[in-house]
C-alpha positions as CSV (number, residue, x, y, z in Angstrom):
1,M,104.4,104.2,87.1
2,N,104.0,104.3,90.8
3,R,101.8,107.3,91.4
4,K,101.7,107.1,95.4
5,V,102.9,110.1,97.6
6,L,105.8,108.8,99.3
7,L,105.9,109.8,103.1
8,T,109.3,110.5,104.7
9,G,108.5,108.7,107.6
10,F,110.3,105.6,106.3
11,A,112.2,107.2,103.5
12,I,115.3,107.6,105.4
13,V,116.9,104.9,103.2
14,A,116.8,106.9,100.0
15,L,118.3,110.1,102.0
16,G,121.1,107.6,103.7
17,L,122.4,106.3,100.3
18,I,123.2,109.8,98.9
19,V,124.9,111.0,102.1
20,A,128.7,110.8,101.9
21,G,130.7,110.6,105.1
22,V,132.0,108.6,108.1
23,G,130.5,105.4,109.3
24,L,128.3,107.5,111.9
25,T,127.2,110.5,110.1
26,C,125.3,113.3,111.7
27,L,122.8,114.8,109.6
28,Q,122.3,118.3,110.6
29,Q,119.2,120.4,109.7
30,A,117.9,123.6,110.7
31,A,118.2,124.8,114.5
32,P,115.3,123.7,116.3
33,G,112.7,126.5,116.8
34,T,109.2,126.8,118.4
35,R,107.1,126.1,115.5
36,I,104.6,123.3,115.6
37,I,102.6,122.0,112.9
38,D,100.5,124.6,111.0
39,I,97.1,124.3,111.7
40,P,94.8,125.5,108.6
41,S,91.7,127.2,109.1
42,I,88.3,125.2,108.9
43,P,86.2,126.2,105.9
44,N,83.4,128.5,106.4
45,I,81.5,127.4,104.0
46,I,81.0,123.7,102.8
47,G,82.2,123.2,99.2
48,S,82.0,121.0,96.7
49,S,83.6,117.6,97.4
50,G,86.1,118.1,94.6
51,P,87.7,114.5,93.7
52,Y,86.7,113.0,96.9
53,L,83.8,110.6,97.4
54,L,82.4,109.8,101.0
55,A,82.4,106.0,101.3
56,A,82.8,105.6,105.0
57,P,81.0,106.4,108.0
58,F,82.3,109.3,110.3
59,P,83.9,107.6,113.3
60,V,82.8,108.3,116.8
61,V,85.5,110.4,118.6
62,N,85.9,112.5,122.2
63,D,85.4,116.2,122.0
64,S,89.3,116.6,123.2
65,Y,92.3,114.6,123.2
66,P,95.8,115.0,125.2
67,V,98.6,116.8,123.6
68,Y,102.2,115.5,124.4
69,R,105.5,117.6,124.5
70,T,108.4,116.1,122.7
71,V,111.5,115.8,124.4
72,L,114.8,117.4,122.8
73,P,117.1,114.6,121.2
74,D,120.2,113.9,122.7
75,N,122.7,115.1,119.9
76,S,125.8,114.5,122.1
77,T,128.8,112.4,120.5
78,E,128.4,109.8,123.3
79,E,124.7,109.4,122.2
80,K,125.7,108.8,118.6
81,R,128.5,106.7,119.5
82,R,126.1,104.7,121.7
83,I,123.8,104.2,118.8
84,G,126.7,103.1,116.3
85,D,127.9,100.6,118.8
86,L,124.5,98.9,118.9
87,F,125.3,98.0,115.1
88,G,128.8,97.5,115.5
89,V,129.6,100.8,113.3
90,S,132.7,103.0,114.5
91,E,133.5,106.6,113.5
92,D,136.8,105.6,112.6
93,V,135.7,104.5,109.1
94,K,136.5,107.5,107.3
95,K,135.4,106.3,103.7
96,P,132.9,103.4,104.3
97,E,132.4,101.1,101.2
98,R,129.1,100.1,100.2
99,T,129.5,96.7,102.0
100,D,130.4,98.5,105.3
101,G,127.4,99.3,107.9
102,R,126.6,102.9,108.5
103,V,124.5,104.7,110.8
104,Y,122.5,108.0,110.2
105,Y,121.4,110.3,113.0
106,Y,118.8,112.9,112.6
107,T,119.6,115.9,115.1
108,N,116.1,117.6,114.9
109,S,114.2,114.4,116.1
110,G,116.8,111.9,117.4
111,A,115.7,109.3,114.6
112,F,118.3,107.3,113.1
113,Q,119.0,104.6,110.5
114,Y,121.6,101.5,110.1
115,I,122.3,100.6,106.7
116,I,124.4,98.1,104.7
117,P,123.8,99.6,101.1
118,A,125.1,96.8,99.1
119,K,123.0,94.3,100.9
120,A,119.7,96.5,101.1
121,Y,120.0,97.8,97.9
122,P,122.3,95.6,95.3
123,Y,123.2,97.2,92.2
124,A,122.3,93.9,90.1
125,T,121.6,90.3,90.5
126,H,120.8,87.4,88.4
127,R,119.0,85.1,91.0
128,Q,116.4,85.0,93.7
129,P,118.0,85.6,97.2
130,D,117.2,83.2,99.9
131,L,114.6,85.0,101.9
132,P,112.9,84.0,105.2
133,S,109.2,83.3,105.4
134,D,107.1,86.2,106.8
135,E,106.7,84.6,110.0
136,E,110.7,83.9,110.5
137,A,111.2,87.5,109.2
138,R,109.0,88.9,111.9
139,E,110.8,86.7,114.6
140,I,114.2,87.8,113.5
141,A,113.4,91.4,113.2
142,T,111.6,91.3,116.7
143,N,114.8,89.6,118.7
144,Y,117.2,91.9,116.9
145,L,115.5,95.0,118.1
146,L,114.9,93.2,121.7
147,E,118.6,92.3,122.0
148,R,119.7,95.9,121.4
149,G,117.0,97.5,123.7
150,L,115.4,99.0,120.6
151,F,111.8,97.9,121.3
152,P,110.1,100.9,123.1
153,A,106.8,100.6,124.9
154,D,103.3,100.6,123.1
155,V,105.2,99.4,119.7
156,Y,103.5,96.7,117.9
157,F,104.1,94.7,114.9
158,E,102.1,95.9,111.8
159,D,103.0,93.8,108.7
160,V,105.9,92.1,106.6
161,G,106.3,93.4,103.0
162,I,109.0,93.3,100.4
163,G,111.4,95.9,100.8
164,S,113.7,96.4,97.7
165,S,113.4,94.4,94.4
166,C,115.1,94.5,91.1
167,Q,114.3,93.8,87.4
168,N,116.2,91.8,85.0
169,R,115.0,92.6,81.3
170,S,115.5,90.1,78.3
171,P,114.2,91.1,74.8
172,T,111.2,88.8,75.5
173,S,110.7,88.9,79.5
174,I,111.0,90.7,82.6
175,T,112.3,88.8,85.8
176,V,111.7,90.3,89.1
177,Y,113.8,89.6,92.1
178,N,112.8,90.4,95.7
179,L,116.2,91.5,97.3
180,T,114.7,92.3,101.0
181,K,111.5,92.0,103.3
182,D,110.7,94.7,105.4
183,V,109.2,94.0,109.0
184,R,107.3,97.0,110.1
185,F,106.4,98.2,113.6
186,I,104.0,101.1,114.8
187,K,103.6,102.8,118.0
188,K,100.1,103.7,119.7
189,I,99.5,106.5,122.2
190,Q,96.6,105.9,124.4
191,G,95.7,103.4,122.0
192,L,95.6,105.9,118.9
193,R,98.1,104.9,116.2
194,V,101.1,107.3,115.7
195,Y,101.3,108.0,111.7
196,T,104.2,108.7,109.6
197,A,106.9,107.4,111.9
198,G,107.7,103.9,113.2
199,I,110.3,101.3,113.0
200,T,111.4,99.3,110.0
201,V,113.6,96.5,110.0
202,S,114.9,95.1,106.6
203,I,116.1,91.4,106.1
204,G,118.2,90.2,103.3
205,E,119.3,86.8,102.4
206,N,119.6,84.2,104.9
207,G,117.8,86.1,107.5
208,E,120.5,88.9,107.8
209,V,119.6,92.4,109.0
210,V,120.6,94.8,106.4
211,A,118.9,98.0,107.6
212,V,117.0,99.4,110.6
213,S,115.1,102.6,110.7
214,N,113.5,104.3,113.6
215,S,111.7,107.7,113.1
216,L,109.7,107.5,116.5
217,R,110.2,110.8,118.6
218,K,110.8,110.7,122.3
219,F,108.2,112.6,124.2
220,D,106.9,113.2,128.0
221,P,104.4,110.8,128.7
222,K,102.5,113.2,130.9
223,P,100.1,115.3,128.7
224,V,100.6,118.9,128.2
225,R,96.9,119.1,128.5
226,D,93.7,118.1,126.5
227,V,92.5,119.8,123.3
228,K,89.4,120.2,121.6
229,I,89.4,118.6,118.0
230,V,87.4,119.5,115.3
231,T,84.6,116.8,114.3
232,P,85.1,114.2,111.7
233,E,82.4,116.3,109.5
234,Q,84.7,119.4,109.8
235,A,87.6,117.4,108.9
236,Y,86.0,116.0,106.0
237,Q,85.3,119.8,104.8
238,R,89.1,120.5,105.3
239,L,90.1,117.5,103.2
240,S,87.3,118.6,100.3
241,A,89.2,122.1,100.4
242,G,92.6,120.5,100.1
243,D,93.8,121.5,103.7
244,V,96.0,118.7,104.5
245,M,99.2,118.0,106.5
246,I,101.2,116.7,103.5
247,Q,100.5,118.2,100.1
248,P,100.3,115.7,97.3
249,L,102.3,115.7,94.3
250,S,100.6,116.4,90.8
251,E,98.0,113.9,90.1
252,N,95.1,113.3,87.8
253,Y,93.1,111.0,89.8
254,D,89.4,111.0,88.4
255,K,88.0,110.3,91.9
256,L,89.3,109.4,95.4
257,V,87.1,107.1,97.2
258,V,87.2,107.8,101.1
259,T,86.9,104.0,102.5
260,N,87.9,104.7,106.3
261,I,88.6,107.5,108.5
262,S,90.3,107.1,111.7
263,L,92.0,109.3,114.4
264,G,95.7,109.2,115.6
265,Y,98.8,110.9,116.5
266,W,101.2,112.9,114.1
267,M,104.7,112.8,114.2
268,A,106.7,115.0,111.7
269,T,109.2,113.7,109.3
270,Q,112.7,112.9,111.2
271,T,114.3,116.1,109.2
272,E,112.1,118.4,111.0
273,P,111.7,120.1,114.6
274,Q,108.4,119.1,116.3
275,N,107.5,120.6,120.0
276,Y,104.0,118.8,120.3
277,I,102.5,115.5,119.4
278,V,99.1,116.3,117.9
279,P,95.7,114.6,117.0
280,V,95.4,114.0,113.4
281,Y,92.6,112.5,111.1
282,V,93.7,110.0,108.2
283,F,91.5,109.7,105.4
284,S,92.2,106.1,103.9
285,C,91.3,106.5,99.8
286,N,91.1,104.3,97.0
287,A,92.6,106.4,94.0
288,L,90.9,105.9,90.8
289,W,92.1,107.0,87.3
290,D,92.0,105.2,83.8
291,G,90.5,101.8,85.2
292,K,93.1,101.6,87.6
293,S,93.1,102.1,91.1
294,E,95.6,102.2,94.4
295,E,95.3,103.2,98.0
296,V,96.3,106.7,99.2
297,F,96.2,108.6,102.6
298,R,95.4,112.0,103.3
299,Y,96.2,113.5,106.6
300,V,94.1,116.5,108.1
301,P,94.8,118.2,111.3
302,A,92.5,117.5,114.1
303,V,93.3,120.3,116.5
304,D,90.7,123.0,116.5
305,P,92.8,126.4,115.7
306,S,91.6,128.1,118.9
307,E,93.6,125.3,120.9
308,V,96.8,125.9,119.2
309,Q,97.4,129.4,120.6
310,V,97.9,128.2,123.9
311,L,100.6,125.6,123.1
312,T,102.8,128.2,120.9
């Protein structure tokens, strides 16, 4: 069983599949408010490390970093129609079939997803689809985004991985078919990576693009101001105390070995409003249990609580 905590930055696909509606569907969440990311307090006393074992050096960071103000998304009918037109999807499709392309738009963030459900997630198959090589998939995805003006500044190729797959079981064997390849792109702000948001292009048989998700938010490139951040040592205290930005599901890991610590910027899940893009510490961990292991990530706020009051 996969024990990883799934982040929703690229989890639009699962949500998109269960949404019924027209070809261009508007997913309306709670009205945008003034809430920014909650910043937990720094523990006054360094407690035990709990399940965490530090096996990485603390990074060298500056005392302060800029914070950026997000731009309210354009939720007009014209903007939604424009996005639909990029993928050849019309609002006139009242009851789309699984073979039809669909576009889902997220009003709290301006994020969107295009998907052909039957090709991105076939119900079943009895053969291995003809998928492009990783290098071919990267080229297809890059050209697809460039042709549609969907390749923003400071976005970089990250990797190619298996998107969807299925298993065919027989009394004596299990056959796994890889159905799509995902080409992932990340964004950087002033050289620091943006976490929990990016662009993913899913490529199916014969190099066809069967899904595109973009969870990046627009923001004013002029910083609001620089804010003081906590030190990596203080961030590790928060991690040990369980003060993380995404609480993991119930888990019984024996130990989490911290293998890398980095600093980046945080973008909230596309269903949530967010006023500011703020720094965050990222702890890469090797989770161990019952002789097994897997890579997991923990995100810890990097903004000093005293700095938050000025932004609210």
